[in-house]
C-alpha positions as a Python dict, from the first residue, in 0.01 Angstrom:
ca = {
    (1, 'M'): (0, 0, 0),
    (2, 'P'): (109, -36, -379),
    (3, 'T'): (200, 249, -592),
    (4, 'F'): (88, 359, -929),
    (5, 'P'): (222, 225, -1247),
    (6, 'P'): (494, 496, -1471),
    (7, 'R'): (184, 489, -1690),
    (8, 'A'): (-58, 625, -1474),
    (9, 'Y'): (158, 912, -1338),
    (10, 'K'): (133, 1044, -1739),
    (11, 'I'): (-260, 1000, -1720),
    (12, 'L'): (-300, 1121, -1397),
    (13, 'A'): (-103, 1409, -1477),
    (14, 'Q'): (-342, 1526, -1744),
    (15, 'H'): (-681, 1519, -1614),
    (16, 'P'): (-822, 1882, -1508),
    (17, 'P'): (-806, 1980, -1132),
    (18, 'G'): (-1080, 1888, -886),
    (19, 'T'): (-1127, 1564, -1082),
    (20, 'I'): (-977, 1228, -1027),
    (21, 'Y'): (-897, 975, -1307),
    (22, 'L'): (-1072, 632, -1321),
    (23, 'P'): (-950, 394, -1591),
    (24, 'K'): (-1265, 292, -1850),
    (25, 'I'): (-1443, 626, -1738),
    (26, 'G'): (-1165, 922, -1762),
    (27, 'P'): (-1148, 1240, -1541),
    (28, 'T'): (-1434, 1166, -1292),
    (29, 'N'): (-1556, 1469, -1046),
    (30, 'P'): (-1559, 1295, -661),
    (31, 'A'): (-1933, 1486, -609),
    (32, 'S'): (-2066, 1245, -866),
    (33, 'I'): (-1943, 913, -653),
    (34, 'V'): (-2172, 797, -393),
    (35, 'S'): (-1876, 507, -270),
    (36, 'F'): (-1558, 262, -365),
    (37, 'K'): (-1623, -94, -280),
    (38, 'S'): (-1321, -313, -265),
    (39, 'D'): (-1288, -695, -450),
    (40, 'G'): (-932, -829, -454),
    (41, 'N'): (-771, -658, -755),
    (42, 'Y'): (-1070, -427, -879),
    (43, 'T'): (-1322, -178, -727),
    (44, 'W'): (-1691, -92, -774),
    (45, 'V'): (-1780, 266, -827),
    (46, 'Q'): (-2108, 391, -689),
    (47, 'F'): (-2250, 683, -908),
    (48, 'R'): (-2536, 965, -746),
    (49, 'G'): (-2902, 821, -946),
    (50, 'K'): (-2699, 487, -1094),
    (51, 'N'): (-2865, 168, -927),
    (52, 'K'): (-2551, -69, -1085),
    (53, 'P'): (-2213, 4, -967),
    (54, 'L'): (-1931, -1, -1202),
    (55, 'L'): (-1641, -260, -1186),
    (56, 'I'): (-1259, -82, -1259),
    (57, 'S'): (-977, -256, -1230),
    (58, 'W'): (-761, -66, -990),
    (59, 'Q'): (-715, -169, -634),
    (60, 'L'): (-900, 66, -345),
    (61, 'A'): (-547, 169, -272),
    (62, 'L'): (-472, 355, -573),
    (63, 'I'): (-813, 515, -561),
    (64, 'V'): (-743, 608, -156),
    (65, 'Q'): (-393, 789, -277),
    (66, 'Q'): (-616, 1011, -519),
    (67, 'L'): (-901, 1057, -206),
    (68, 'P'): (-710, 1155, 90),
    (69, 'H'): (-962, 1318, 247),
    (70, 'W'): (-1200, 1030, 187),
    (71, 'K'): (-1252, 767, 495),
    (72, 'L'): (-1224, 379, 493),
    (73, 'E'): (-1483, 138, 649),
    (74, 'K'): (-1493, -222, 693),
    (75, 'L'): (-1724, -404, 564),
    (76, 'D'): (-1773, -745, 754),
    (77, 'T'): (-1935, -995, 453),
    (78, 'W'): (-1998, -1377, 403),
    (79, 'R'): (-1878, -1344, 37),
    (80, 'R'): (-1587, -1540, 47),
    (81, 'G'): (-1554, -1536, 395),
    (82, 'N'): (-1311, -1220, 386),
    (83, 'R'): (-1349, -853, 498),
    (84, 'R'): (-1351, -561, 219),
    (85, 'L'): (-1332, -194, 268),
    (86, 'K'): (-1552, 71, 140),
    (87, 'L'): (-1448, 424, 92),
    (88, 'V'): (-1660, 674, 116),
    (89, 'P'): (-1649, 1036, 184),
    (90, 'A'): (-1615, 1227, 504),
    (91, 'H'): (-1927, 1421, 566),
    (92, 'S'): (-2144, 1106, 512),
}
């Protein structure tokens, strides 16, 4: 599992408690997120009430480190013939 780059630790230490840091977005409340889907070195973030997911430049493994209580699900997709992962809240 990859680790955060050194600069990311400084950014992560500055965000308020109860939030996670996402690139391009900043500190975000996890309750406003429906799911994360892996796409190689990038991750799609689906927010509540939004139709279109947002692409961020972090691997899913970096987000899993911030949300250890969420669960990973396997997605079998025909796209590029590979398996992808989806991160969802544990209660859903």
